[in-house]
C-alpha positions, 0 to 999 in steps of 0.5 A, a space after each residue: 499499499 502507498 504511504 499515507 499523505 501524512 507520511 509524505 508530508 513528514 518526509 518532505 518537511 524533514 528534507 526541507 528542514 535539512 535544506 534550510 539548515 544547510 544553507 545557513 552553514 551553521 554547524 553547531 552541535 545541536 544542528 549536527 545532532 539534528 542532522 543525525 536524528 533526521 538520517 535515523 528518521 529517514 532510515 526508519 521511513 525507508 524500512 516502513 515504505 519497504 514493508 508496505 511495498 512488500 505487502 502490496 507485492 504479497 497481495 498481488 502474488 496472492 491474486 496471481 494464484 487465482 488469475 495466472 495472467 497477472 504472474 507477469 506483473 508479479 515477476 516484474 516487481 522482482 526486476 523493479 526491486 533489483 533496480 532500486 536495491 542496486 541504486 540504494 547500494 550505490 548510495 550506501 557506498 558513496 556515504 561510506 566513501 565520503 566518511 572514510 575519506 574524512 576520518 571514518 566512523 566513531 568506534 564504541 571506545 572513541 564515542 565512550 571516551 568523549 562521554 557521548 555514546 550516541 556518536 558510535 557509528 556516526 561520521 567524525 568529520 562532520 564539518 568537513 566541506 572540502 571533501 564534499 566539494 572534491 568528491 561531488 564537485 571537482 573530482 577526487 582521487 582520480 574519480 570523476 565528480 560524483 554529483 553529476 554521476 549521482 544526477 545521472 543515476 537518479 534520472 536513469 532510475 526514474 526512466 528505468 521504472 517507466 520503461 519497465 511499466 511501458 513494456 506491459 503494453 508490448 505485444 498486445 499487452 496482458 489480456 483482460 487488463 488496461 495493458 491491452 488497451 493501447 490508447 491508455 498507454 500514454 495518459 497512464 504513463 504520464 500520470 505515473 511519472 507525476 507520482 514518482 518522487 525521484 527527480 532532479 529536474 526543477 529541484 531549484 528555484 529559477 531565481 537561484 544563481 546556481 542552475 545545475 543540480 549537482 552544485 545546487 545540492 552539494 556546493 558549501 555543504 559539509 559531511 553532516 548535511 550531506 550524510 542525511 541528504 543521501 539517505 533522503 535520495 534513497 527515500 525518494 527511490 523507495 517511494 518511487 518504487 512504492 508508486 510503481 508497485 501500487 500502479 501495477 497493483 491497481 491495474 490488476 483490478 481495473 474496471 469493473 471489480 467484483 470480488 474475484 467475480 463472486 456471484 450471489 443470488 437473492 430469491 424471492 423465496 428460498 422455499 416454495 410450494 410445488 406448482 409455484 414459480 421459483 424466481 431469483 436475482 443474480 448479481 456480482 459482488 460489490 453490485 455495479 450497474 455497469 457490469 456486463 454478464 450473462 448466466 446460463 442455467 440448463 441451456 437458458 441464457 439470461 442477460 444482465 440488466 442494470 447489473 442483475 440477471 433474473 432467473 425464473 422456473 417452475 420446478 416439477 417435483 418436491 424436495 431440494 433442487 440443485 442447479 449450476 449457473 454458468 457466468 460469463 463476465 465481460 470486462 467493460 474496459 477491454 472487451 475480454 470475457 472470463 467465465 466461472 460456475 457456481 452451484 445453488 439450491 432451493 427447496 420445493 414442498 407439497 401444497 397443504 
């Protein structure tokens, strides 16, 4: 499931605080503690997003057992996760590299000696701006500036997400889904792109003197500010992955949704007297007037009207009566038809 709007606000607000603090260039102890606190909150947020996404994928997999045509979408979540994990791993490596090049992390012994146990595992060179400038903007130890490389990776990951979804329409798409309707492709992809949090475009105001993402993001920044900033970029990647998974899951039930095409009946009377007419209404789960389905019983085909199909018969004997309803449901979006059967009973008694 997608994160709630409230959680989105919390994440964005945290990132805004980070940016404002960085611009003030005031790295007092309390500010540094706030950066580390923000990093921990983002780390926890990433765990929650991953948990939520995994839960959605689990339900997608469960649905694919009943509807095998969706297995392809489930398989693509593995590809999607691999893209996200690779990107996040590269961010982790970059974080560790910049910290190690600026003095490393506090050991338990060092943190204890300073009387601040919470420093354990935190970077030492928190005020180091030179190393950030070198690594991300000018190049360091023969490596190209990582700021532009990171910008490129962000845009490539976003493009890879969209390309993965675009191929769902390939070769006629998945029958019985929106992915079989080619004229919906463009508008759905554009809508999905708007949902992706991962982007470096329009990331800075037009009034800014710096008009490239790398310089706007890393110029005059320190280890303390960039440390959680990189975690925030991972957060954007995981939010974008969640948006793609939710998009896929929603299209597994697009159109008329009927609780896996569950058929219900509502007879006028469950028990009738011999000679009376047995009459019942059939309707699909989560009644929808736009539903288009037929019910076939003992050679008689009944078309639905306003989401209901009415069956009438006059039984010729007493006792429990059993009959089989064969249902054909037409997807109003794609025109594809799915069929299933269900058994029903009613009772006939002797007249008094």
